[in-house]
C-alpha angles and dihedrals in degrees: 000000000000125000088248091056091049092050091050094046111105116241121257113242112245091239091054099058127109089244087066100035097052098056089043091055090047090052091046094056092041095053093047091054091045097051093045092053097039104031104020094236136090116253094202110015101079089167088067091046092051093047092049090046090060096037089061094034095056088051090055092247094132096158089061093038095055089054087079097053100076096062090052091051090047088053091057093049092047093051091050090049091051090050091052090050092053090053097045104031103033112188091004091063094093094052094045091047091051091049090052089050092051092051094048095046091047089052087051088069083078091060091122088063096041129073113267089243092058092055092048094049094046096052094042089051089051091050091050093051090048096051093045095046103041107048106141139048119191089340095310120117112234144152123237094194105048134036110205097086092041092053090050091052093047093050093044091048093049091048090050091054095046092047093049097246094115128025107207130074092194098093097046087041091056092050092044090052090053090051089052092048090051091050092048089050091052092049094047091043093053093048095045094045091054095040104039106011094166093056101028095108091062093083097057088047088058091049091051091048088057089052092049091049092050092048096047113029108038106106098201128045116228119243127231 
């Protein structure tokens, strides 16, 4: 790429870099594993929650079925909150959203003293804000809290390269790396939740602090 091309290339927003997307994907997988083990619901995968709602509902087990409704409601509230932040805070929305996530996840360390419903709502709200605020990495649309769409993009991108339709492995490589980070987060989350349940939420807090640091303190935005 020539120096002219580099100069003309638009800058990458700090909240759209791999240094932000990777810890977000790690936290997304981690929190899903945590909420499944501790609360018996998925923080991020609302498809699973909806399916389980109707699996139990059609069996007449409405007490168990309704257990999956609060995280879906929290998702709706979190998405609306993220939208309000984008309108009112502009470019600071990503940093403010991450700070809110950190506070809520840190409070979740007290889950043993809080009702099960409170822990479920808090983490699902965090997941909703994350997925609605951080939507792109290096110009590519992605999700940091679920993997189906990311897997599709990675496989389609790889196929396009192999079939000669597209020449660069960078985009499918980025999405594949996020899938791996999500899986690692889920594995670490499951192990930590079983091994140190009282302190397990400390690791996603660290990941989110890295995101906040990258969004707020880097003086120069990277270029494509």
